[in-house]
C-alpha positions as CSV (number, residue, x, y, z in Angstrom):
1,M,3.3,100.0,-33.7
2,A,6.7,98.9,-35.0
3,Q,9.6,101.1,-34.0
4,P,12.6,102.1,-36.2
5,R,15.6,99.8,-35.8
6,K,17.8,102.7,-34.6
7,Q,15.5,103.1,-31.6
8,L,15.6,99.4,-30.7
9,V,19.4,99.0,-31.0
10,S,21.4,101.5,-29.1
11,I,25.0,100.9,-28.0
12,D,24.5,103.6,-25.3
13,D,21.8,101.5,-23.6
14,T,23.5,98.1,-23.9
15,A,25.9,96.1,-26.1
16,F,23.9,92.9,-25.8
17,Y,20.9,91.9,-27.9
18,N,18.7,88.8,-28.4
19,I,18.0,88.3,-32.1
20,T,15.3,86.1,-33.8
21,T,14.6,85.5,-37.4
22,R,12.1,82.9,-38.8
23,C,11.6,81.1,-42.1
24,V,8.7,82.2,-44.1
25,R,5.4,80.9,-42.7
26,R,7.5,79.2,-40.1
27,S,8.1,76.4,-42.6
28,F,10.8,73.8,-41.9
29,L,13.1,75.1,-44.6
30,C,16.1,74.0,-42.5
31,G,14.7,70.8,-41.3
32,Y,12.6,67.8,-42.5
33,D,9.7,68.8,-44.7
34,K,7.0,66.1,-44.0
35,F,5.0,67.3,-47.1
36,N,7.6,66.5,-49.7
37,G,9.6,64.1,-47.7
38,K,12.9,66.0,-48.1
39,S,15.4,66.9,-45.5
40,Y,17.0,70.3,-45.5
41,E,19.1,69.8,-42.3
42,H,22.3,70.6,-44.2
43,R,21.1,74.2,-44.4
44,R,21.6,74.5,-40.7
45,S,25.3,74.0,-41.3
46,W,25.2,76.8,-44.0
47,I,23.8,79.2,-41.4
48,E,26.2,78.2,-38.6
49,Q,29.2,78.6,-40.9
50,R,27.9,82.0,-42.1
51,I,27.5,83.2,-38.5
52,R,31.2,82.1,-37.9
53,L,32.4,83.9,-41.0
54,L,30.5,87.2,-40.3
55,S,31.5,87.4,-36.7
56,S,35.1,87.2,-37.8
57,I,34.6,90.1,-40.2
58,F,32.2,92.4,-38.3
59,A,32.8,94.1,-35.0
60,I,30.1,91.9,-33.5
61,D,30.7,89.0,-31.0
62,I,28.5,85.9,-30.7
63,C,27.4,85.0,-27.2
64,A,25.0,82.2,-28.1
65,Y,23.3,80.8,-31.1
66,A,20.9,78.0,-32.1
67,V,20.1,77.2,-35.7
68,M,16.7,75.4,-35.6
69,S,14.6,73.8,-38.4
70,N,12.4,76.9,-38.9
71,H,14.1,79.8,-37.2
72,L,17.4,81.1,-35.9
73,H,18.3,82.5,-32.4
74,L,21.3,84.6,-31.7
75,V,22.6,86.5,-28.7
76,I,25.2,89.1,-29.8
77,K,27.4,91.8,-28.4
78,L,28.1,94.9,-30.4
79,N,31.8,95.9,-30.2
80,P,32.4,99.3,-31.8
81,E,35.7,99.6,-29.9
82,E,37.0,96.8,-32.1
83,A,36.1,98.6,-35.3
84,A,37.7,101.8,-34.0
85,Q,41.1,100.0,-33.8
86,W,41.0,98.9,-37.5
87,S,43.3,100.6,-39.9
88,A,42.0,101.9,-43.2
89,K,43.5,98.9,-45.0
90,E,41.9,96.4,-42.6
91,V,38.5,98.0,-43.0
92,L,38.7,97.6,-46.8
93,E,40.0,94.1,-46.5
94,R,37.1,93.1,-44.2
95,W,34.6,94.7,-46.5
96,C,36.0,93.0,-49.6
97,C,35.7,89.6,-47.9
98,L,31.9,90.1,-48.6
99,F,31.7,92.6,-51.5
100,K,33.8,93.8,-54.4
101,G,33.6,97.3,-53.2
102,A,33.2,100.4,-55.3
103,P,35.4,100.6,-58.4
104,I,37.6,103.3,-56.9
105,V,38.2,100.9,-54.0
106,Q,39.1,98.1,-56.3
107,R,41.6,100.4,-57.9
108,Y,43.0,101.4,-54.5
109,M,43.3,97.7,-53.4
110,A,45.1,97.0,-56.7
111,R,47.6,99.8,-55.7
112,E,46.9,101.9,-58.7
113,E,47.9,105.5,-58.7
114,L,45.0,107.7,-57.6
115,S,44.4,111.4,-57.7
116,K,43.8,113.5,-54.6
117,A,40.1,113.6,-55.3
118,E,40.0,109.8,-55.8
119,R,41.9,109.2,-52.5
120,E,39.3,111.4,-50.8
121,A,36.6,109.2,-52.4
122,V,38.3,106.1,-51.0
123,S,38.4,107.7,-47.5
124,D,34.6,108.3,-47.8
125,C,34.1,104.7,-48.7
126,I,36.3,103.5,-45.7
127,E,34.2,105.6,-43.3
128,R,31.0,104.3,-44.8
129,Y,32.2,100.6,-44.7
130,Q,33.5,101.0,-41.1
131,K,30.0,102.1,-40.0
132,R,28.4,99.1,-41.7
133,L,30.9,96.6,-40.2
134,K,29.7,97.5,-36.8
135,S,26.0,97.6,-37.6
136,L,23.7,94.8,-36.5
137,S,21.4,95.5,-39.4
138,W,24.2,95.0,-41.9
139,F,25.3,91.8,-40.1
140,M,21.8,90.3,-40.4
141,K,21.5,91.4,-44.0
142,C,24.8,89.7,-44.8
143,L,23.7,86.6,-43.0
144,N,20.1,86.2,-44.3
145,E,20.3,87.2,-47.9
146,P,23.0,84.8,-49.1
147,I,21.3,81.9,-47.2
148,A,18.0,82.8,-49.0
149,R,19.7,83.0,-52.4
150,Q,21.5,79.7,-51.8
151,A,18.3,77.9,-50.7
152,N,16.3,79.3,-53.6
153,K,19.0,78.1,-56.1
154,E,18.9,74.6,-54.5
155,D,15.1,74.5,-54.8
156,N,15.1,76.1,-58.2
157,C,12.6,78.7,-57.1
158,T,12.2,82.4,-56.2
159,G,10.6,84.2,-53.3
160,H,11.2,84.9,-49.7
161,F,13.0,82.5,-47.4
162,W,12.9,84.5,-44.2
163,E,9.5,85.6,-42.8
164,S,10.5,89.3,-42.3
165,R,13.3,91.4,-40.9
166,F,15.0,90.1,-37.8
167,K,13.5,90.9,-34.3
168,S,15.8,92.3,-31.6
169,Q,15.5,92.6,-27.8
170,A,17.9,94.6,-25.7
171,L,19.4,92.8,-22.8
172,L,19.9,95.4,-20.2
173,T,21.2,93.4,-17.2
174,E,23.6,90.4,-16.7
175,Q,20.6,88.3,-15.6
176,A,18.8,89.1,-18.8
177,L,21.9,88.2,-20.8
178,L,22.4,84.9,-19.1
179,S,18.6,84.1,-19.3
180,A,18.6,84.8,-23.0
181,M,21.7,82.7,-23.6
182,A,20.4,79.8,-21.7
183,Y,17.1,80.0,-23.5
184,V,18.9,80.0,-26.9
185,D,21.1,77.1,-25.9
186,L,18.2,75.0,-24.7
187,N,16.2,75.5,-27.9
188,P,16.8,72.0,-29.3
189,V,16.1,70.3,-25.9
190,R,12.8,72.2,-25.6
191,A,11.8,71.3,-29.1
192,C,12.6,67.6,-28.5
193,M,15.4,67.7,-31.1
194,A,18.0,66.7,-28.6
195,D,18.0,65.0,-25.2
196,T,20.8,67.1,-23.7
197,P,22.7,70.3,-24.3
198,E,25.9,68.5,-25.3
199,T,24.1,66.6,-28.1
200,S,22.4,69.7,-29.5
201,E,23.5,70.2,-33.0
202,Y,24.3,73.7,-34.4
203,T,24.3,75.4,-31.0
204,S,26.9,77.5,-29.1
205,I,26.5,75.3,-26.0
206,K,27.9,72.3,-27.9
207,E,30.8,74.3,-29.3
208,R,31.6,75.6,-25.8
209,I,31.5,72.1,-24.2
210,N,33.8,70.7,-26.8
211,P,35.3,73.7,-28.6
212,I,38.3,72.1,-30.3
213,F,36.4,69.2,-31.8
214,N,33.7,71.6,-33.2
215,L,36.3,73.9,-34.5
216,G,37.9,71.1,-36.4
217,E,34.6,70.4,-38.0
218,A,34.1,74.0,-38.8
219,V,37.4,74.7,-40.6
220,K,36.7,71.7,-42.9
221,Q,34.1,74.0,-44.6
222,Q,36.7,75.4,-47.1
223,T,34.3,77.4,-49.2
224,T,32.9,79.3,-46.3
225,L,36.2,80.3,-44.9
226,Q,37.9,81.1,-48.2
227,S,37.0,84.8,-48.2
228,I,38.7,85.5,-44.8
229,R,41.7,83.5,-45.8
230,Q,42.1,85.7,-48.8
231,F,43.2,88.5,-46.4
232,D,44.6,86.4,-43.6
233,L,41.8,87.5,-41.1
234,P,41.7,85.5,-37.9
235,L,38.8,83.2,-37.2
236,K,37.0,84.7,-34.2
237,P,35.8,82.3,-31.4
238,L,32.6,82.8,-29.4
239,L,32.7,85.6,-26.8
240,N,34.6,84.3,-23.8
241,F,33.4,83.9,-20.2
242,E,35.7,85.9,-17.9
243,G,34.5,84.6,-14.5
244,S,33.9,87.1,-11.7
245,L,34.1,90.9,-11.9
246,K,37.7,92.0,-11.8
247,N,39.4,95.3,-11.3
248,I,40.5,95.5,-14.9
249,E,38.7,96.3,-18.1
250,Q,36.6,93.2,-19.2
251,S,35.1,92.7,-22.6
252,G,33.7,89.2,-22.1
253,I,30.8,87.7,-20.2
254,I,31.1,88.3,-16.4
255,F,30.3,84.8,-15.4
256,G,32.2,81.4,-15.1
257,L,31.9,79.0,-18.0
258,A,31.5,75.9,-15.8
259,D,28.8,77.8,-13.8
260,Y,27.0,78.7,-17.0
261,I,27.0,75.1,-18.3
262,D,25.7,74.0,-14.9
263,L,23.0,76.8,-15.2
264,V,21.9,75.6,-18.6
265,D,21.7,72.0,-17.4
266,W,19.7,73.0,-14.3
267,T,17.3,75.2,-16.3
268,G,16.8,72.5,-18.9
269,R,15.5,70.0,-16.3
270,A,12.5,72.3,-15.5
271,I,9.3,71.0,-17.1
272,R,7.4,73.8,-18.9
273,D,3.8,73.5,-20.0
274,D,4.5,75.5,-23.2
275,K,7.5,73.4,-24.2
276,R,7.6,69.8,-25.3
277,G,11.0,68.8,-24.0
278,A,13.2,68.8,-20.9
279,I,16.4,67.2,-19.7
280,A,15.6,63.9,-18.0
281,T,15.7,64.2,-14.2
282,H,17.4,60.9,-13.8
283,L,20.5,62.0,-15.7
284,P,23.6,63.0,-13.6
285,P,24.8,66.6,-13.7
286,I,26.2,67.7,-17.1
287,L,29.9,67.8,-16.0
288,D,29.6,64.3,-14.6
289,R,28.0,63.1,-17.8
290,L,30.8,64.5,-19.8
291,N,33.4,62.8,-17.6
292,I,35.4,66.0,-17.6
293,D,38.5,66.7,-15.6
294,I,37.5,70.1,-14.3
295,D,41.1,71.4,-13.9
296,A,42.1,70.3,-17.4
297,W,38.9,71.5,-19.0
298,L,39.2,74.9,-17.4
299,L,42.7,75.2,-18.6
300,Q,41.7,74.3,-22.1
301,T,38.9,76.9,-22.2
302,Q,41.1,79.6,-20.8
303,H,43.5,79.1,-23.7
304,F,40.8,78.4,-26.2
305,E,41.4,81.5,-28.4
306,R,45.0,80.7,-28.9
307,E,44.2,77.0,-29.7
308,Y,41.4,78.3,-32.0
309,Q,43.8,80.3,-34.1
310,A,46.4,77.6,-34.1
311,L,44.0,75.0,-35.4
312,F,42.7,77.4,-38.1
313,A,46.2,78.1,-39.2
314,K,47.0,74.4,-39.4
315,H,44.1,73.8,-41.8
316,S,44.9,76.7,-43.9
317,Q,47.3,75.8,-46.8
318,R,47.3,79.2,-48.3
319,P,50.7,81.0,-48.0
320,K,50.6,84.4,-46.3
321,R,50.4,87.5,-48.6
322,T,53.5,89.6,-49.0
323,A,53.6,93.3,-49.6
């Protein structure tokens, strides 16, 4: 028997969850449709950009993702502490990146004079929006519904795009988290859509291996990022790897990035009876294949967030708002 979502997602138990959502009837609505001979691969880019946009607005971090031809995999971290630090103005700006907001909110954002009762109504809206902006259900709603509408408009049809509501699995241990992330990042390899993790399109592993290049491709999607530019919100990178456990507060993944990439490569070489693909055993280790200078690469990834923001600002031509 299905359980209520609030019983399946509890920040008191864990902040990390594995999410799956499938296209209706598992059709290849984001891939090549052999029945009509059309390719819908470009929709995978829609979804990837939407994930990037929403993670920058919501108090939810992305650990791993893989956008496949007929389904989507995510590993996320709920981050209610981030939402708790937002000011009332920032809550409204984030919400208005996605929705117009209630009429009273629109008047408040336009700096119209409000009565005491109206200001209290705005405060109620802020509280409600803040709860939604840290909700996994609202995150998935804002991800799936616009993609479905956009695909239906392209196909000039109506009806469901996604099979059902998303499925979630709590990741209660570090081992479970790393296993889920590796599983997600290896999806294209297992499905014979890519030979190696570094050539897997629309995956977090490719972004982590070459983050600056992939970010450059991402910020070219002007339409997708326009809403966060409207309020000068920063573009959020994937949740970072922090290495070993330290005697300070840590919000990232307690594992080394180079070690994780090695783990994905090693795991991908295992041949599984229930999967079609695997990384060829004759290939050298992934860090050797990439011809990476380990010291330089580690330095780049350590300062990735700063470079991420700098590159985003470089591509944004919109002047900053003034009071």
